[in-house]
mmJSON file of the N, C-alpha and C atoms, coordinates in Angstrom:
{"data_MODEL":{"atom_site":{
"group_PDB":["ATOM","ATOM","ATOM","ATOM","ATOM","ATOM","ATOM","ATOM","ATOM","ATOM","ATOM","ATOM","ATOM","ATOM","ATOM","ATOM","ATOM","ATOM","ATOM","ATOM","ATOM","ATOM","ATOM","ATOM","ATOM","ATOM","ATOM","ATOM","ATOM","ATOM","ATOM","ATOM","ATOM","ATOM","ATOM","ATOM","ATOM","ATOM","ATOM","ATOM","ATOM","ATOM","ATOM","ATOM","ATOM","ATOM","ATOM","ATOM","ATOM","ATOM","ATOM","ATOM","ATOM","ATOM","ATOM","ATOM","ATOM","ATOM","ATOM","ATOM","ATOM","ATOM","ATOM","ATOM","ATOM","ATOM","ATOM","ATOM","ATOM","ATOM","ATOM","ATOM","ATOM","ATOM","ATOM","ATOM","ATOM","ATOM","ATOM","ATOM","ATOM","ATOM","ATOM","ATOM","ATOM","ATOM","ATOM","ATOM","ATOM","ATOM","ATOM","ATOM","ATOM","ATOM","ATOM","ATOM","ATOM","ATOM","ATOM","ATOM","ATOM","ATOM","ATOM","ATOM","ATOM","ATOM","ATOM","ATOM","ATOM","ATOM","ATOM","ATOM","ATOM","ATOM","ATOM","ATOM","ATOM","ATOM","ATOM","ATOM","ATOM","ATOM","ATOM","ATOM","ATOM","ATOM","ATOM","ATOM","ATOM","ATOM","ATOM","ATOM","ATOM","ATOM","ATOM","ATOM","ATOM","ATOM","ATOM","ATOM","ATOM","ATOM","ATOM","ATOM","ATOM","ATOM","ATOM","ATOM","ATOM","ATOM","ATOM","ATOM","ATOM","ATOM","ATOM","ATOM","ATOM","ATOM","ATOM","ATOM","ATOM","ATOM","ATOM","ATOM","ATOM","ATOM","ATOM","ATOM","ATOM","ATOM","ATOM","ATOM","ATOM","ATOM","ATOM","ATOM","ATOM","ATOM","ATOM","ATOM","ATOM","ATOM","ATOM","ATOM","ATOM","ATOM","ATOM","ATOM","ATOM","ATOM","ATOM","ATOM","ATOM","ATOM","ATOM","ATOM","ATOM","ATOM","ATOM","ATOM","ATOM"],
"id":[1,2,3,4,5,6,7,8,9,10,11,12,13,14,15,16,17,18,19,20,21,22,23,24,25,26,27,28,29,30,31,32,33,34,35,36,37,38,39,40,41,42,43,44,45,46,47,48,49,50,51,52,53,54,55,56,57,58,59,60,61,62,63,64,65,66,67,68,69,70,71,72,73,74,75,76,77,78,79,80,81,82,83,84,85,86,87,88,89,90,91,92,93,94,95,96,97,98,99,100,101,102,103,104,105,106,107,108,109,110,111,112,113,114,115,116,117,118,119,120,121,122,123,124,125,126,127,128,129,130,131,132,133,134,135,136,137,138,139,140,141,142,143,144,145,146,147,148,149,150,151,152,153,154,155,156,157,158,159,160,161,162,163,164,165,166,167,168,169,170,171,172,173,174,175,176,177,178,179,180,181,182,183,184,185,186,187,188,189,190,191,192,193,194,195,196,197,198,199,200,201],
"type_symbol":["N","C","C","N","C","C","N","C","C","N","C","C","N","C","C","N","C","C","N","C","C","N","C","C","N","C","C","N","C","C","N","C","C","N","C","C","N","C","C","N","C","C","N","C","C","N","C","C","N","C","C","N","C","C","N","C","C","N","C","C","N","C","C","N","C","C","N","C","C","N","C","C","N","C","C","N","C","C","N","C","C","N","C","C","N","C","C","N","C","C","N","C","C","N","C","C","N","C","C","N","C","C","N","C","C","N","C","C","N","C","C","N","C","C","N","C","C","N","C","C","N","C","C","N","C","C","N","C","C","N","C","C","N","C","C","N","C","C","N","C","C","N","C","C","N","C","C","N","C","C","N","C","C","N","C","C","N","C","C","N","C","C","N","C","C","N","C","C","N","C","C","N","C","C","N","C","C","N","C","C","N","C","C","N","C","C","N","C","C","N","C","C","N","C","C","N","C","C","N","C","C"],
"label_atom_id":["N","CA","C","N","CA","C","N","CA","C","N","CA","C","N","CA","C","N","CA","C","N","CA","C","N","CA","C","N","CA","C","N","CA","C","N","CA","C","N","CA","C","N","CA","C","N","CA","C","N","CA","C","N","CA","C","N","CA","C","N","CA","C","N","CA","C","N","CA","C","N","CA","C","N","CA","C","N","CA","C","N","CA","C","N","CA","C","N","CA","C","N","CA","C","N","CA","C","N","CA","C","N","CA","C","N","CA","C","N","CA","C","N","CA","C","N","CA","C","N","CA","C","N","CA","C","N","CA","C","N","CA","C","N","CA","C","N","CA","C","N","CA","C","N","CA","C","N","CA","C","N","CA","C","N","CA","C","N","CA","C","N","CA","C","N","CA","C","N","CA","C","N","CA","C","N","CA","C","N","CA","C","N","CA","C","N","CA","C","N","CA","C","N","CA","C","N","CA","C","N","CA","C","N","CA","C","N","CA","C","N","CA","C","N","CA","C","N","CA","C","N","CA","C","N","CA","C","N","CA","C","N","CA","C"],
"label_alt_id":[null,null,null,null,null,null,null,null,null,null,null,null,null,null,null,null,null,null,null,null,null,null,null,null,null,null,null,null,null,null,null,null,null,null,null,null,null,null,null,null,null,null,null,null,null,null,null,null,null,null,null,null,null,null,null,null,null,null,null,null,null,null,null,null,null,null,null,null,null,null,null,null,null,null,null,null,null,null,null,null,null,null,null,null,null,null,null,null,null,null,null,null,null,null,null,null,null,null,null,null,null,null,null,null,null,null,null,null,null,null,null,null,null,null,null,null,null,null,null,null,null,null,null,null,null,null,null,null,null,null,null,null,null,null,null,null,null,null,null,null,null,null,null,null,null,null,null,null,null,null,null,null,null,null,null,null,null,null,null,null,null,null,null,null,null,null,null,null,null,null,null,null,null,null,null,null,null,null,null,null,null,null,null,null,null,null,null,null,null,null,null,null,null,null,null,null,null,null,null,null,null],
"label_comp_id":["MET","MET","MET","ASN","ASN","ASN","TYR","TYR","TYR","GLU","GLU","GLU","LEU","LEU","LEU","LEU","LEU","LEU","ILE","ILE","ILE","SER","SER","SER","ASN","ASN","ASN","ARG","ARG","ARG","ARG","ARG","ARG","SER","SER","SER","ILE","ILE","ILE","ARG","ARG","ARG","LYS","LYS","LYS","PHE","PHE","PHE","THR","THR","THR","ASP","ASP","ASP","ARG","ARG","ARG","LYS","LYS","LYS","VAL","VAL","VAL","SER","SER","SER","GLN","GLN","GLN","GLU","GLU","GLU","ILE","ILE","ILE","LEU","LEU","LEU","ASN","ASN","ASN","ASP","ASP","ASP","ILE","ILE","ILE","LEU","LEU","LEU","ARG","ARG","ARG","GLU","GLU","GLU","THR","THR","THR","CYS","CYS","CYS","MET","MET","MET","ALA","ALA","ALA","PRO","PRO","PRO","ASN","ASN","ASN","SER","SER","SER","SER","SER","SER","ASN","ASN","ASN","GLY","GLY","GLY","GLN","GLN","GLN","PRO","PRO","PRO","TRP","TRP","TRP","HIS","HIS","HIS","PHE","PHE","PHE","ILE","ILE","ILE","ILE","ILE","ILE","VAL","VAL","VAL","ASN","ASN","ASN","ASP","ASP","ASP","THR","THR","THR","ALA","ALA","ALA","THR","THR","THR","ILE","ILE","ILE","GLU","GLU","GLU","LEU","LEU","LEU","LEU","LEU","LEU","SER","SER","SER","GLU","GLU","GLU","GLU","GLU","GLU","SER","SER","SER","LYS","LYS","LYS","LYS","LYS","LYS","ILE","ILE","ILE","PHE","PHE","PHE"],
"label_asym_id":["A","A","A","A","A","A","A","A","A","A","A","A","A","A","A","A","A","A","A","A","A","A","A","A","A","A","A","A","A","A","A","A","A","A","A","A","A","A","A","A","A","A","A","A","A","A","A","A","A","A","A","A","A","A","A","A","A","A","A","A","A","A","A","A","A","A","A","A","A","A","A","A","A","A","A","A","A","A","A","A","A","A","A","A","A","A","A","A","A","A","A","A","A","A","A","A","A","A","A","A","A","A","A","A","A","A","A","A","A","A","A","A","A","A","A","A","A","A","A","A","A","A","A","A","A","A","A","A","A","A","A","A","A","A","A","A","A","A","A","A","A","A","A","A","A","A","A","A","A","A","A","A","A","A","A","A","A","A","A","A","A","A","A","A","A","A","A","A","A","A","A","A","A","A","A","A","A","A","A","A","A","A","A","A","A","A","A","A","A","A","A","A","A","A","A","A","A","A","A","A","A"],
"label_entity_id":["1","1","1","1","1","1","1","1","1","1","1","1","1","1","1","1","1","1","1","1","1","1","1","1","1","1","1","1","1","1","1","1","1","1","1","1","1","1","1","1","1","1","1","1","1","1","1","1","1","1","1","1","1","1","1","1","1","1","1","1","1","1","1","1","1","1","1","1","1","1","1","1","1","1","1","1","1","1","1","1","1","1","1","1","1","1","1","1","1","1","1","1","1","1","1","1","1","1","1","1","1","1","1","1","1","1","1","1","1","1","1","1","1","1","1","1","1","1","1","1","1","1","1","1","1","1","1","1","1","1","1","1","1","1","1","1","1","1","1","1","1","1","1","1","1","1","1","1","1","1","1","1","1","1","1","1","1","1","1","1","1","1","1","1","1","1","1","1","1","1","1","1","1","1","1","1","1","1","1","1","1","1","1","1","1","1","1","1","1","1","1","1","1","1","1","1","1","1","1","1","1"],
"label_seq_id":[1,1,1,2,2,2,3,3,3,4,4,4,5,5,5,6,6,6,7,7,7,8,8,8,9,9,9,10,10,10,11,11,11,12,12,12,13,13,13,14,14,14,15,15,15,16,16,16,17,17,17,18,18,18,19,19,19,20,20,20,21,21,21,22,22,22,23,23,23,24,24,24,25,25,25,26,26,26,27,27,27,28,28,28,29,29,29,30,30,30,31,31,31,32,32,32,33,33,33,34,34,34,35,35,35,36,36,36,37,37,37,38,38,38,39,39,39,40,40,40,41,41,41,42,42,42,43,43,43,44,44,44,45,45,45,46,46,46,47,47,47,48,48,48,49,49,49,50,50,50,51,51,51,52,52,52,53,53,53,54,54,54,55,55,55,56,56,56,57,57,57,58,58,58,59,59,59,60,60,60,61,61,61,62,62,62,63,63,63,64,64,64,65,65,65,66,66,66,67,67,67],
"pdbx_PDB_ins_code":[null,null,null,null,null,null,null,null,null,null,null,null,null,null,null,null,null,null,null,null,null,null,null,null,null,null,null,null,null,null,null,null,null,null,null,null,null,null,null,null,null,null,null,null,null,null,null,null,null,null,null,null,null,null,null,null,null,null,null,null,null,null,null,null,null,null,null,null,null,null,null,null,null,null,null,null,null,null,null,null,null,null,null,null,null,null,null,null,null,null,null,null,null,null,null,null,null,null,null,null,null,null,null,null,null,null,null,null,null,null,null,null,null,null,null,null,null,null,null,null,null,null,null,null,null,null,null,null,null,null,null,null,null,null,null,null,null,null,null,null,null,null,null,null,null,null,null,null,null,null,null,null,null,null,null,null,null,null,null,null,null,null,null,null,null,null,null,null,null,null,null,null,null,null,null,null,null,null,null,null,null,null,null,null,null,null,null,null,null,null,null,null,null,null,null,null,null,null,null,null,null],
"Cartn_x":[-21.068,-21.181,-19.773,-19.625,-18.313,-18.154,-16.933,-16.604,-17.322,-17.371,-18.027,-19.501,-20.161,-21.565,-21.704,-20.792,-20.8,-20.71,-19.778,-19.588,-20.805,-21.36,-22.502,-23.758,-23.823,-24.989,-24.671,-23.625,-23.165,-24.179,-24.073,-24.898,-24.176,-24.621,-23.995,-24.407,-23.424,-23.679,-23.283,-24.12,-23.821,-23.644,-24.038,-23.862,-22.798,-21.792,-20.698,-20.627,-20.079,-19.876,-18.401,-18.093,-16.708,-16.007,-16.668,-16.1,-14.909,-13.796,-12.579,-12.666,-12.045,-11.958,-10.643,-10.702,-9.492,-8.486,-7.224,-6.161,-6.373,-6.868,-7.124,-8.166,-9.221,-10.258,-9.695,-8.932,-8.312,-7.406,-6.62,-5.737,-6.538,-7.642,-8.505,-9.065,-9.551,-10.127,-9.074,-7.889,-6.824,-6.41,-6.248,-5.84,-6.883,-8.154,-9.211,-9.4,-9.202,-9.311,-8.235,-7.044,-5.937,-6.173,-7.158,-7.484,-8.412,-8.827,-9.734,-9.049,-9.812,-9.224,-8.645,-7.551,-6.945,-6.174,-5.908,-5.28,-3.889,-3.688,-2.398,-1.784,-2.638,-2.196,-1.187,-1.385,-0.468,-0.549,-1.662,-1.906,-1.437,-2.071,-1.598,-2.021,-2.523,-3.079,-2.07,-2.41,-1.67,-2.722,-2.554,-3.523,-2.875,-3.626,-3.209,-4.348,-4.064,-5.073,-4.833,-5.852,-5.749,-6.617,-5.992,-6.709,-6.85,-6.082,-6.073,-7.293,-8.12,-9.37,-9.133,-8.126,-7.852,-7.471,-6.693,-6.294,-7.496,-8.357,-9.571,-10.439,-10.602,-11.408,-10.779,-9.464,-8.766,-8.945,-8.778,-8.963,-10.399,-11.344,-12.755,-13.011,-12.531,-12.731,-12.06,-10.851,-10.129,-10.835,-11.332,-12.001,-13.304,-13.985,-15.235,-14.971,-13.803,-13.456,-13.358,-12.968,-12.818,-14.187,-15.143,-16.461,-17.362],
"Cartn_y":[-4.11,-2.95,-2.581,-2.357,-1.941,-0.421,0.018,1.424,2.352,1.971,2.818,3.02,1.959,2.056,2.896,2.713,3.489,4.983,5.373,6.788,7.353,6.587,7.106,7.23,6.528,6.588,7.249,8.067,8.646,9.637,9.808,10.776,11.129,12.159,12.598,11.663,11.25,10.339,11.044,10.978,11.604,10.571,9.327,8.266,7.308,7.07,6.199,5.019,3.924,2.75,2.666,1.78,1.564,0.545,0.095,-0.922,-0.352,-1.063,-0.628,-0.953,-0.102,-0.325,-1.052,-2.116,-2.901,-2.116,-2.463,-1.809,-2.026,-3.187,-3.477,-2.514,-2.268,-1.334,0.085,0.49,1.823,1.975,0.951,0.999,1.131,0.388,0.478,1.887,2.459,3.803,4.825,4.746,5.682,5.528,4.299,4.058,4.621,4.361,4.834,6.347,6.91,8.358,9.083,8.505,9.127,9.133,8.384,8.367,9.514,10.321,11.432,12.451,13.08,14.111,15.252,15.807,16.949,17.772,18.983,19.925,19.461,19.334,18.97,17.712,16.824,15.583,15.873,16.989,17.381,16.516,15.847,14.994,15.669,16.796,17.622,17.134,15.931,15.502,14.814,14.885,14.187,13.612,12.393,11.739,11.365,11.539,11.083,10.237,8.991,8.083,7.946,8.261,8.186,7.022,6.035,4.867,4.856,5.661,5.677,6.436,5.76,6.347,7.618,7.621,8.808,10.0,9.761,10.835,11.349,10.453,10.85,11.741,11.346,12.14,13.509,13.545,14.814,15.722,15.182,15.972,16.475,15.64,16.037,17.202,17.091,18.155,19.458,19.369,20.565,21.23,20.414,20.989,21.661,21.157,21.787,23.18,23.397,24.722,25.768,25.329,26.247,26.702,25.8,26.121,26.606],
"Cartn_z":[-14.188,-15.062,-15.527,-16.816,-17.308,-17.165,-17.262,-17.021,-17.996,-19.271,-20.264,-19.915,-19.525,-19.134,-17.863,-16.942,-15.705,-15.999,-16.852,-17.179,-17.908,-18.822,-19.591,-18.736,-17.605,-16.724,-15.389,-15.354,-14.094,-13.52,-12.211,-11.49,-10.201,-9.549,-8.308,-7.169,-6.384,-5.265,-3.973,-2.982,-1.692,-0.578,-0.824,0.169,-0.336,0.487,0.101,1.057,0.58,1.424,1.804,2.721,3.138,2.242,1.217,0.332,-0.425,-0.407,-1.089,-2.589,-3.389,-4.834,-5.095,-5.869,-6.111,-6.949,-6.792,-7.559,-9.053,-9.434,-10.852,-11.428,-10.686,-11.154,-11.22,-10.21,-10.238,-11.455,-11.744,-12.916,-14.198,-14.306,-15.491,-15.651,-14.56,-14.61,-15.03,-14.446,-14.806,-16.261,-16.717,-18.103,-19.073,-18.808,-19.703,-19.6,-18.422,-18.247,-19.044,-19.097,-19.835,-21.346,-21.801,-23.224,-23.617,-22.65,-22.934,-23.841,-24.727,-25.591,-24.764,-25.248,-24.576,-25.606,-25.261,-26.18,-26.608,-27.884,-28.485,-27.867,-27.391,-26.746,-25.633,-24.926,-23.867,-22.626,-22.435,-21.274,-19.985,-19.623,-18.517,-17.128,-17.003,-15.727,-14.817,-13.55,-12.498,-11.562,-11.146,-10.279,-8.961,-7.9,-6.581,-6.037,-5.746,-5.216,-3.717,-2.949,-1.487,-1.019,-0.415,0.088,1.603,2.285,3.734,4.259,5.04,5.527,6.337,7.188,8.007,7.131,6.102,5.19,4.411,3.983,3.26,4.152,5.408,6.338,6.584,6.725,6.923,5.706,4.521,3.299,3.188,3.571,3.534,4.474,5.701,6.679,6.248,5.734,5.299,4.1,3.186,2.011,2.385,3.414,3.874,4.424,4.992,5.527,4.418,3.243,2.105,1.598,1.625,1.099,2.195],
"occupancy":[1.0,1.0,1.0,1.0,1.0,1.0,1.0,1.0,1.0,1.0,1.0,1.0,1.0,1.0,1.0,1.0,1.0,1.0,1.0,1.0,1.0,1.0,1.0,1.0,1.0,1.0,1.0,1.0,1.0,1.0,1.0,1.0,1.0,1.0,1.0,1.0,1.0,1.0,1.0,1.0,1.0,1.0,1.0,1.0,1.0,1.0,1.0,1.0,1.0,1.0,1.0,1.0,1.0,1.0,1.0,1.0,1.0,1.0,1.0,1.0,1.0,1.0,1.0,1.0,1.0,1.0,1.0,1.0,1.0,1.0,1.0,1.0,1.0,1.0,1.0,1.0,1.0,1.0,1.0,1.0,1.0,1.0,1.0,1.0,1.0,1.0,1.0,1.0,1.0,1.0,1.0,1.0,1.0,1.0,1.0,1.0,1.0,1.0,1.0,1.0,1.0,1.0,1.0,1.0,1.0,1.0,1.0,1.0,1.0,1.0,1.0,1.0,1.0,1.0,1.0,1.0,1.0,1.0,1.0,1.0,1.0,1.0,1.0,1.0,1.0,1.0,1.0,1.0,1.0,1.0,1.0,1.0,1.0,1.0,1.0,1.0,1.0,1.0,1.0,1.0,1.0,1.0,1.0,1.0,1.0,1.0,1.0,1.0,1.0,1.0,1.0,1.0,1.0,1.0,1.0,1.0,1.0,1.0,1.0,1.0,1.0,1.0,1.0,1.0,1.0,1.0,1.0,1.0,1.0,1.0,1.0,1.0,1.0,1.0,1.0,1.0,1.0,1.0,1.0,1.0,1.0,1.0,1.0,1.0,1.0,1.0,1.0,1.0,1.0,1.0,1.0,1.0,1.0,1.0,1.0,1.0,1.0,1.0,1.0,1.0,1.0],
"B_iso_or_equiv":[0.0,0.0,0.0,0.0,0.0,0.0,0.0,0.0,0.0,0.0,0.0,0.0,0.0,0.0,0.0,0.0,0.0,0.0,0.0,0.0,0.0,0.0,0.0,0.0,0.0,0.0,0.0,0.0,0.0,0.0,0.0,0.0,0.0,0.0,0.0,0.0,0.0,0.0,0.0,0.0,0.0,0.0,0.0,0.0,0.0,0.0,0.0,0.0,0.0,0.0,0.0,0.0,0.0,0.0,0.0,0.0,0.0,0.0,0.0,0.0,0.0,0.0,0.0,0.0,0.0,0.0,0.0,0.0,0.0,0.0,0.0,0.0,0.0,0.0,0.0,0.0,0.0,0.0,0.0,0.0,0.0,0.0,0.0,0.0,0.0,0.0,0.0,0.0,0.0,0.0,0.0,0.0,0.0,0.0,0.0,0.0,0.0,0.0,0.0,0.0,0.0,0.0,0.0,0.0,0.0,0.0,0.0,0.0,0.0,0.0,0.0,0.0,0.0,0.0,0.0,0.0,0.0,0.0,0.0,0.0,0.0,0.0,0.0,0.0,0.0,0.0,0.0,0.0,0.0,0.0,0.0,0.0,0.0,0.0,0.0,0.0,0.0,0.0,0.0,0.0,0.0,0.0,0.0,0.0,0.0,0.0,0.0,0.0,0.0,0.0,0.0,0.0,0.0,0.0,0.0,0.0,0.0,0.0,0.0,0.0,0.0,0.0,0.0,0.0,0.0,0.0,0.0,0.0,0.0,0.0,0.0,0.0,0.0,0.0,0.0,0.0,0.0,0.0,0.0,0.0,0.0,0.0,0.0,0.0,0.0,0.0,0.0,0.0,0.0,0.0,0.0,0.0,0.0,0.0,0.0,0.0,0.0,0.0,0.0,0.0,0.0],
"pdbx_formal_charge":[null,null,null,null,null,null,null,null,null,null,null,null,null,null,null,null,null,null,null,null,null,null,null,null,null,null,null,null,null,null,null,null,null,null,null,null,null,null,null,null,null,null,null,null,null,null,null,null,null,null,null,null,null,null,null,null,null,null,null,null,null,null,null,null,null,null,null,null,null,null,null,null,null,null,null,null,null,null,null,null,null,null,null,null,null,null,null,null,null,null,null,null,null,null,null,null,null,null,null,null,null,null,null,null,null,null,null,null,null,null,null,null,null,null,null,null,null,null,null,null,null,null,null,null,null,null,null,null,null,null,null,null,null,null,null,null,null,null,null,null,null,null,null,null,null,null,null,null,null,null,null,null,null,null,null,null,null,null,null,null,null,null,null,null,null,null,null,null,null,null,null,null,null,null,null,null,null,null,null,null,null,null,null,null,null,null,null,null,null,null,null,null,null,null,null,null,null,null,null,null,null],
"auth_seq_id":[1,1,1,2,2,2,3,3,3,4,4,4,5,5,5,6,6,6,7,7,7,8,8,8,9,9,9,10,10,10,11,11,11,12,12,12,13,13,13,14,14,14,15,15,15,16,16,16,17,17,17,18,18,18,19,19,19,20,20,20,21,21,21,22,22,22,23,23,23,24,24,24,25,25,25,26,26,26,27,27,27,28,28,28,29,29,29,30,30,30,31,31,31,32,32,32,33,33,33,34,34,34,35,35,35,36,36,36,37,37,37,38,38,38,39,39,39,40,40,40,41,41,41,42,42,42,43,43,43,44,44,44,45,45,45,46,46,46,47,47,47,48,48,48,49,49,49,50,50,50,51,51,51,52,52,52,53,53,53,54,54,54,55,55,55,56,56,56,57,57,57,58,58,58,59,59,59,60,60,60,61,61,61,62,62,62,63,63,63,64,64,64,65,65,65,66,66,66,67,67,67],
"auth_comp_id":["MET","MET","MET","ASN","ASN","ASN","TYR","TYR","TYR","GLU","GLU","GLU","LEU","LEU","LEU","LEU","LEU","LEU","ILE","ILE","ILE","SER","SER","SER","ASN","ASN","ASN","ARG","ARG","ARG","ARG","ARG","ARG","SER","SER","SER","ILE","ILE","ILE","ARG","ARG","ARG","LYS","LYS","LYS","PHE","PHE","PHE","THR","THR","THR","ASP","ASP","ASP","ARG","ARG","ARG","LYS","LYS","LYS","VAL","VAL","VAL","SER","SER","SER","GLN","GLN","GLN","GLU","GLU","GLU","ILE","ILE","ILE","LEU","LEU","LEU","ASN","ASN","ASN","ASP","ASP","ASP","ILE","ILE","ILE","LEU","LEU","LEU","ARG","ARG","ARG","GLU","GLU","GLU","THR","THR","THR","CYS","CYS","CYS","MET","MET","MET","ALA","ALA","ALA","PRO","PRO","PRO","ASN","ASN","ASN","SER","SER","SER","SER","SER","SER","ASN","ASN","ASN","GLY","GLY","GLY","GLN","GLN","GLN","PRO","PRO","PRO","TRP","TRP","TRP","HIS","HIS","HIS","PHE","PHE","PHE","ILE","ILE","ILE","ILE","ILE","ILE","VAL","VAL","VAL","ASN","ASN","ASN","ASP","ASP","ASP","THR","THR","THR","ALA","ALA","ALA","THR","THR","THR","ILE","ILE","ILE","GLU","GLU","GLU","LEU","LEU","LEU","LEU","LEU","LEU","SER","SER","SER","GLU","GLU","GLU","GLU","GLU","GLU","SER","SER","SER","LYS","LYS","LYS","LYS","LYS","LYS","ILE","ILE","ILE","PHE","PHE","PHE"],
"auth_asym_id":["A","A","A","A","A","A","A","A","A","A","A","A","A","A","A","A","A","A","A","A","A","A","A","A","A","A","A","A","A","A","A","A","A","A","A","A","A","A","A","A","A","A","A","A","A","A","A","A","A","A","A","A","A","A","A","A","A","A","A","A","A","A","A","A","A","A","A","A","A","A","A","A","A","A","A","A","A","A","A","A","A","A","A","A","A","A","A","A","A","A","A","A","A","A","A","A","A","A","A","A","A","A","A","A","A","A","A","A","A","A","A","A","A","A","A","A","A","A","A","A","A","A","A","A","A","A","A","A","A","A","A","A","A","A","A","A","A","A","A","A","A","A","A","A","A","A","A","A","A","A","A","A","A","A","A","A","A","A","A","A","A","A","A","A","A","A","A","A","A","A","A","A","A","A","A","A","A","A","A","A","A","A","A","A","A","A","A","A","A","A","A","A","A","A","A","A","A","A","A","A","A"],
"auth_atom_id":["N","CA","C","N","CA","C","N","CA","C","N","CA","C","N","CA","C","N","CA","C","N","CA","C","N","CA","C","N","CA","C","N","CA","C","N","CA","C","N","CA","C","N","CA","C","N","CA","C","N","CA","C","N","CA","C","N","CA","C","N","CA","C","N","CA","C","N","CA","C","N","CA","C","N","CA","C","N","CA","C","N","CA","C","N","CA","C","N","CA","C","N","CA","C","N","CA","C","N","CA","C","N","CA","C","N","CA","C","N","CA","C","N","CA","C","N","CA","C","N","CA","C","N","CA","C","N","CA","C","N","CA","C","N","CA","C","N","CA","C","N","CA","C","N","CA","C","N","CA","C","N","CA","C","N","CA","C","N","CA","C","N","CA","C","N","CA","C","N","CA","C","N","CA","C","N","CA","C","N","CA","C","N","CA","C","N","CA","C","N","CA","C","N","CA","C","N","CA","C","N","CA","C","N","CA","C","N","CA","C","N","CA","C","N","CA","C","N","CA","C","N","CA","C","N","CA","C","N","CA","C","N","CA","C"],
"pdbx_PDB_model_num":[1,1,1,1,1,1,1,1,1,1,1,1,1,1,1,1,1,1,1,1,1,1,1,1,1,1,1,1,1,1,1,1,1,1,1,1,1,1,1,1,1,1,1,1,1,1,1,1,1,1,1,1,1,1,1,1,1,1,1,1,1,1,1,1,1,1,1,1,1,1,1,1,1,1,1,1,1,1,1,1,1,1,1,1,1,1,1,1,1,1,1,1,1,1,1,1,1,1,1,1,1,1,1,1,1,1,1,1,1,1,1,1,1,1,1,1,1,1,1,1,1,1,1,1,1,1,1,1,1,1,1,1,1,1,1,1,1,1,1,1,1,1,1,1,1,1,1,1,1,1,1,1,1,1,1,1,1,1,1,1,1,1,1,1,1,1,1,1,1,1,1,1,1,1,1,1,1,1,1,1,1,1,1,1,1,1,1,1,1,1,1,1,1,1,1,1,1,1,1,1,1]
}}}
């Protein structure tokens, strides 16, 4: 499935696998995401990619405390 098709058919997912996303796919997603329309072409975004499982779990637990 290509990224455009993926985005147009997106839905909320609650079950995740342990399968890693390749750096090439991450780069494609970031490059295409940066093409999104934005005010005055300001491109105000910043991305942080977390690949470390322990860090992901820590962020998940901390975010649950907020909600």
